[in-house]
N, C-alpha and C positions, 0 to 999 in steps of 0.2 A: 473481604474481600475477594479475592478470586476464584476462592471454591463457590461464590456465589454468582460470579463470572461461568466458572463452569458449567452451573445446575443451570443458568439463562441461556449460555448457548454453546451446545454440547457440539453441535457439528458446526462451528466458524471455521471456514475458509477463506483462502485467500480469492477472492471474489473476483480477479479478472481470472477469463478461461485461457487455457495454455495446454499444450502435449508434449511440451519439453523448453529447454534451460531457454534459448533460443528466443522461443514465441513469449516464454514469461521476461526476459529480459525487455524484449522490446515493447511487449503490452505494458510495462513499467513503466518505459521510458513516455511512454504515447499518453500516458494518463495524466503526467502534468497537467492543469489546470483545466483538468476535465472531468467526468464521471466515469468511472470503473463500466458503465456499462456502455455508452456511447464506446469506448474502445473494445467492447466485446461488441460491438455489434461491426466493426470495421474489420477485425480482426481475421475474422474467419475467411475472408475475400481477398485480406492482405497477403496470407501465408496460401492460399491455394495460388496466388499471383508467383509468390517470389518464399519459398519453401525453406531456400538454405540461407547461409551469411553471405554467400557468394554471388546470390541470387540478388540478396539484396545491395550486394555495395555494388553493382553494376547495374543495378534500376534508373529506366527514364525517370527522371525527375517529375516530368509536369505528370507522368500517368501516378507514378505512387504521389505526389501531391492530391490529384483528384482521390484517390484509397484518403486520403488521409483528411482530406477537409472535414469530415462533420466532428472530428476530435477538436478544432482550431485549435490557433499559430499553426494551420499544414505547413507553410512555405519553411519554419522552421524545425519542425520535428519532423520533415522531409530530408531535411540537414543534415539531422541530429542521427536520424537512420539508416542512413549510409554513412558516415563517417563511422559510427558505432561499428557498420559489415565492414567496410574499410581495416577497420583497427584488428575485427580478431580473424578476419580474414592473413593480415599480413603479422599478427604476433602468436595466434592458436590455432591456428591451421582451418579456423572457421569453425571452432567450437569452443563454447563459454567457459571459459575457466571458471571451479569452485573454488576460487579463495579470495578471498577480499581484497587483498594486496594486490591482486592481478586487476580484481574487477572494477576497483576505484581509479585505475590508469585508466581506463577507456574514455572516450568519449561521452560526459555525460551520466555518466555513472559515478554519483555516491554514496555513501554507508548509507543509507535508506535503501536504496534501488538493489545496492549487492546484498542487505540483510536479507529483502522479499525473496531473492533469486537464491541466493543460498537456502534459505530456511522453507520454500517452498521445492528448491528443483533440485536439492541435493541433499537434503537432511540435516542442515548445519545449522543447529542452532542461533538465532540471533533477533533480536529486539527493533523493532522497525517504526522508530518515531515519525510520524507525519504529523499533520494539526493536531487529527485527532486524538492521537495516542497522549502527543504533552499538552496538550488541554485535557487530557481527563487525569492523566497521571498525575498533573500539578493540581486539580480539584478534589484526587482521593488525598492527598501529603505526600504522596510516596518522594516527588521531588519540587525544588520552586527552582528548577533549570531551565529555560528558555531555551536555553542553547541544547540541540538535538544528541551532539557527541555528550556531552557531560550527562544532558537527562536519561541517556542512553546509559551509561554507567553506575549510574548510582541506582535507580529501580532497576537495572541486571544484578546489583548487588545484595536486590531482597529476595530473588529468586535463583530455584537453582535451573541451571543454564540448560537443562532438557525442557523447560517448561516456559523459553523465552519468545518462540515461534507461534508457540496458540497465546501465550497471553499474551501476544502483539496482536491476535487475529482478534480476541474475544474484549479486550478492549475496544478494539477499530471499532466491531460491530455495536457493541455498546454506546460508542459516541455517535455513527450515522444514525441510529433509532432509535436511543432513548436522550444522551447528554449532549445535542447540539451546543454548538458556540454560543448564538444567541438570549436562547430558551431552553435551556432544561426540560425535560420530560421529571420532576423532582418528584410529580407526586404520587405517577407510575412507576417509576426506578426501586427493582428490587434489591438496589444499594444504598435506599434513603437512607436506614438507620444508622449503618454504618458513615454517613459521607460526610465529611467535614464543612460541603458545600453544598448541604442538603437545605434548600430556600431561594438559590439563586434564581430557580427557575419555580412555577406556580406548583404550588403543592397539593391545590386541591385536586385529587384523584381525574376528575372527571372532565377539568384546565387539561390536565397535565395528559391524559389519555389523548385528548385532540390534539396532540405534538408531536406521538410516535411514529414514527416512520419503520417503512419496511425494505431490505432490499439493497443494493448499493450505492451509494451514493458520493460525492464528488470528496 
């Protein structure tokens, strides 16, 4: 199944735009309950105005809220970003640590966010169990776990660590584009002949093709 995902998505990558670990960390925090597309629309202006952790830590809250408003829950997100930036300055000299134990101790940063940052900004292999990955891993029969940490461990045991980050990207891409939560496009899925969950969505090719999506989603 993974070989087919490699064939389907040879160019899979993190769909959050970033230029450095700080930008990726903040963008990942902002991506909660919104789409990557919306985050990507606000981060260029955000980082032009506040390029460093120190700048974010000292940001005017009202101004920051105005920038973050399109992402939703902007007051809470502004508070989270300021607290996160302050912790980076106080504990790590304003730099993002490249260690999971240090990352998950930061305000608003869990294993999922830490693995995104480690895998994409530091080249440290990790599995990102978001809602898409968890759903597909269960449909594929790779795990029955609904707890993200347990699912991460079980799926991780099936693959070489060097593949974990790209595995995450490819599964998430497939979840966003084909294997949707409510109505997967089974009849247009390249994994159909191998998937234990085939038939959960329309199996007619034309009906399934009408469900296909393109580009970053929530």
